[in-house]
N, C-alpha and C positions, 0 to 999 in steps of 0.2 A: 481741066486741070484740077488736081487734088489741092484742097486748101492746106495751108501750112498747119503743122501740129499745134496744139494748144500751148505748148511750152515756148513758142516763138515770142510771146509777149514777155515772158520771164527773161529770155535771153536778151531781148532788146533793152529791158529795164536794167539788167546787169551791165551790158555793154555801155550804155549811156551813163549809168551811175559810176562805173569804174573810170571812165574817161574824165568825168568831172572830179572825182576823188583825186585822181592823179594830178590834175591841175592845181587843186587846192593844196595837196600835200607838197608838191614842188614849190609852190609859192611860199608856203610856211618854211620849208627846208631852206630856202634862200634868205629868209629873214630872221631866223633864230640864231642866237649866239651860243646855244648849247650844242656842243659837238656830238654828244651821244644821241640826243633827240634828232639832230640833223641827219645822222646816219640811219636811224630808224625810219624817219619820214621818207628818206630817199629809197630805202628798201621797199617800204609799203607802196610808195608811188610807182616803182618799177613793176611790182606785182600787179598793181591796179591797171597799168597800161597793157601789160601782157594779157591779163584776164579780159579786158575790154576787146582787145584784138581777137582773142580766141573765140569769145562769145559772138562777136560780130561776124566772124568767118562762119561759124556754125549756123548762125541765123541765116546767112546768105545761102549756105548749102541746103537749108530746109525750105527755101523759097521766101524767106522774110527779108525785111530791110530795116536798117537802123535809121530812124529819123530823129535827128537832134532838134529839140525845140528850145526856144529861148527861155531862160529861167532867171528871173530877178534875184531869187534866193541864191542861186549858184554864183551870180556875179557879185553879190554882196559877200558871200563866204570867201570868194577868191580875193576880193579886195581886203577883207579883214585878215586873211591868212598872210597876205603880203605885207600887211602893216607892221608897225613897230610895237604892236600890242604885246602885253606880257604872255608868255607861253601858257601859263595857268589859265588866263582868260580865254586863250584860243582853245584849249582843251574843253573848257566849260561850254563855249559857244558851238564848237564844231563837232563835238562828239557827245553822244547820249550814253555815257557810261553809268548813268544812274540806275538803269534797269539790269537785273541779274542776267546771266547767260541763258537762263531758262526761258527768257522772253525772245530768244533768238528766232527771228522769222525764217532764217535759212533752214531751220529744222522741218519746215513744211514743204520744201522743194520737191521732195519725192512722194508727196501725196498724189501727184499726177502719175497714175500707173501707165500712161501711154508714152512716157519718155523712153526713147530708144537707148540702147546701150552706150553709144558714143556720147550722146548728150548727157546721159547719166554719169559717165566717167568724167566729163568736163565739169559738170556741176559738183561732183564729189571733190575734185581738186580745188575748185573755187571755194567751196565751203571750208575745206581744211586750211587753205591759205588765208582766207578771211579771218578765221578764228585765231590762227597763229598771229596774224598782223594785229588783230585786236588785243591779244595778250601782250604783245610787244609795246603797243601804244599805251595800254593800261599801266604797264610797268614804268614807262617814261613819265606818265601823268603822276603816278604815286611818288616817284623820286623828285619831281618838280614841285608838286603841291604839298608835300609833307613839310611841316615847319622844321627849319634847320636845327633848332634847339632840341627837338624830339629826336632827330637823327643822331646828334652828338651825344645826348644823354643815353640813348639806347645803345649806341656803339660803346660808350664808356662803361655802361653797366654790363654789357656782354664781355668786354675785355676784363673787367674786374672779376666777374664770375669765372671766366676761364683761368685767370691767374690763381684764384682761390683753389679751384679744382686741381691745378698743376701743383700748387704748394702742398695740398693734402696728399696727392699721389707721391710726391717726393718724400714727405714725412713717412708715409707707409713703406716706401722702398728702403728708406734709411733704417727704420725699425726692423724690417725684415733682415737687412744686412747685418745689423747689430746682433740680432738674435741667432746668427749662424754660429 
């Protein structure tokens, strides 16, 4: 029997990680009072469940198997996500958004030149969805963690600037009309 390809370890890691991520995201979505965040968490959790199933199926097709192991860290993250802790604290503990996207470990997935086309296609979709999910979660984090007074002042300053530009445009139009 031919041994499974080298990428089976990657597929197993993704399948297990996405299963755990979906659990944590679902627990958080159930505990947050922020409707926009709840919607984003639910979307990302659905994606994670789908990716887990897809990767596990491909792993099986390649002769591998997904073996879930006990993880105290996962259990702690799950309990914390379900808790009444502040959403900003959950972002801080559950996501490592401190590193720039250039530190993206997913960018090395295709360094393995033995990956077959179907697995490559599945990994490509996984990477694209993961990056989009991360962008959405980062946007939620920014909205939640930004101090409210900064938001209000920035919005007010932007509104004042727009009104000033509109007034200037109206003056210019009025002077053009008067000059006719």
